Structure formats: structure tokens, C-alpha cells
C-alpha positions as CSV (number, residue, x, y, z in Angstrom):
1,M,-3.3,4.7,20.2
2,A,-3.7,3.1,16.7
3,A,-6.4,4.7,14.7
4,V,-8.6,3.4,12.0
5,I,-9.7,5.8,9.2
6,G,-12.1,5.3,6.4
7,P,-11.4,4.9,2.6
8,N,-8.3,6.8,1.6
9,H,-5.4,6.8,-0.9
10,Y,-2.7,5.5,1.6
11,V,-0.6,2.4,0.9
12,T,0.4,-0.1,3.6
13,G,3.8,0.9,5.0
14,Q,3.5,4.5,4.0
15,V,5.0,6.9,6.6
16,L,3.0,9.9,7.7
17,R,3.5,12.8,10.0
18,T,2.3,12.2,13.6
19,P,-0.1,14.7,15.2
20,Y,1.6,16.9,17.8
21,G,1.5,15.3,21.2
22,Q,0.5,11.8,20.0
23,G,1.9,9.0,22.2
24,C,3.5,5.8,20.9
25,D,1.1,2.9,20.7
26,V,3.6,0.5,22.5
27,H,5.2,3.0,24.9
28,P,2.4,5.6,25.8
29,E,4.8,7.6,28.0
30,R,6.9,8.4,24.8
31,L,5.9,10.8,22.1
32,A,5.4,9.2,18.7
33,E,7.7,10.4,16.0
34,V,6.1,8.7,13.0
35,R,2.7,7.3,12.0
36,V,2.8,4.2,9.7
37,V,-0.1,3.1,7.6
38,G,-0.9,-0.5,8.6
39,E,-3.4,-2.8,7.0
40,T,-5.3,-1.1,4.2
41,D,-8.3,-2.2,2.2
42,S,-11.3,-0.7,0.5
43,F,-12.9,0.1,4.0
44,G,-9.9,2.2,5.2
45,S,-6.5,2.0,6.9
46,E,-5.1,1.3,10.3
47,L,-2.6,4.0,11.5
48,I,0.2,3.0,13.9
49,D,2.0,5.7,16.0
50,M,5.6,4.8,16.8
51,C,8.4,6.3,18.9
52,Q,11.9,6.2,17.4
53,E,12.7,2.8,19.0
54,C,9.6,1.2,17.7
55,F,10.1,2.7,14.2
56,Q,13.7,1.3,14.1
57,D,12.3,-2.1,15.1
58,Y,9.7,-1.8,12.4
59,L,12.2,-0.9,9.7
60,R,14.4,-3.9,10.7
61,E,11.5,-6.3,10.6
62,K,10.4,-4.8,7.2
63,R,13.9,-5.3,5.8
64,D,14.2,-8.9,7.0
65,A,10.7,-9.6,5.6
66,Q,11.6,-8.3,2.2
67,E,14.3,-10.9,1.9
68,E,11.8,-13.7,2.4
69,L,9.8,-15.2,-0.5
70,R,6.2,-14.1,-0.7
71,R,3.2,-15.5,-2.5
72,C,1.7,-13.3,-5.2
73,D,-2.0,-12.8,-4.7
74,L,-2.6,-12.8,-8.4
75,C,-0.6,-15.7,-9.8
76,G,0.2,-17.7,-6.7
77,S,4.0,-17.9,-7.4
78,E,6.4,-17.5,-4.5
79,V,8.9,-14.8,-5.4
80,D,10.9,-12.0,-3.7
81,T,9.4,-9.2,-5.9
82,C,6.0,-9.0,-4.3
83,Q,4.9,-5.5,-3.2
84,P,1.6,-3.9,-2.2
85,W,-0.2,-2.9,-5.4
86,R,-3.7,-1.7,-6.4
87,D,-5.3,-2.7,-9.6
88,P,-5.8,0.5,-11.6
89,E,-9.1,-0.8,-12.9
90,E,-10.4,-1.0,-9.4
91,G,-9.1,2.5,-8.5
92,F,-7.8,3.9,-5.2
93,G,-10.7,2.4,-3.3
94,G,-9.9,-1.1,-4.5
95,R,-8.3,-3.9,-2.7
96,Q,-4.5,-3.8,-2.1
97,Y,-2.8,-7.0,-3.4
98,M,0.6,-8.4,-2.8
99,A,1.7,-8.7,-6.4
100,C,4.9,-9.9,-8.1
101,K,6.7,-7.6,-10.6
102,K,5.6,-9.7,-13.5
103,C,1.9,-9.5,-12.6
104,R,2.1,-5.8,-11.8
105,D,3.8,-5.1,-15.2
106,E,1.4,-7.2,-17.2
107,R,-1.7,-5.7,-15.6
108,N,-0.4,-2.1,-15.8
109,E,0.4,-2.6,-19.5
110,A,-3.0,-4.1,-20.2
111,F,-4.7,-1.2,-18.4
112,E,-2.6,1.3,-20.5
113,R,-3.6,-0.6,-23.7
114,S,-7.3,-0.4,-22.7
115,L,-7.0,3.3,-22.2
116,E,-5.3,3.8,-25.5
117,S,-8.1,1.8,-27.3
118,E,-10.8,3.9,-25.6
119,E,-9.0,7.1,-26.6
120,S,-8.7,6.0,-30.2
121,G,-12.4,5.1,-30.2
122,I,-13.3,8.6,-28.9
123,D,-11.2,10.2,-31.6
124,K,-13.2,8.3,-34.3
125,M,-16.6,9.4,-32.9
126,A,-18.4,12.0,-34.9
127,F,-19.8,14.9,-32.8
């Protein structure tokens, strides 16, 4: 059975080990071979247990979906480079966005610059 867990560091689509003896969510008579992290937000994650057949179907659907254009949550453009991403300023507990490569790169660079400026400010402080 799919489980929901509280706040964590998992990312949507991450593959985890399945607890021994866990059944597939779709085919309960079969043992699950993988556990995939489903929808993830600041409240937690959904975990989906899959047998080999379900996992192969999931991988096929994921591959087909990656070829489609997706809308970036940050800039609104429709591109094929969108991936799940967390804003480093919000931390691991923050919302997970579908962000294009351009937005991810820009925000990661801005975050790195802010860290560098904070570090240089600390170096100049007199103790």
C-alpha cells in the first residue's frame, strides 16, 4: 500500500529500497521490488511500492513524459529541460518546483553569490 511520510529529503521520482515482504500497490499478490517517491512537498512524500511490471511501466511513462514540453513553475516558459528542483534558499523542507535549466542555473548562481558575499562580510568583521 502506498505510504505517506512526513518532511524528508527525498525528491519526486527517487527510487528507494522496499521493505521486505511489502506488496505491490497495484498487484497486492506480488512482492514489491522498488519503492518510488511520488508527490513531494514541504509536508512530506508519497511512497509507491511497485512490482517489476509496474516499475517497467513507470519507467516507460517517465521516459515518454520527458520528451514532452513542460511549463516551468518559475518563469512560465514551456521547455523540455524542466526537472524537479528545490530552491536552496528554502532548504530541503521547501517546495519542489518544476524548473527549467535556465531558471535553476540562475537561481543556483545567485545563491552562491549571496553565500560568497556573506562569507566576505564575516571575514571583515572584527572579533
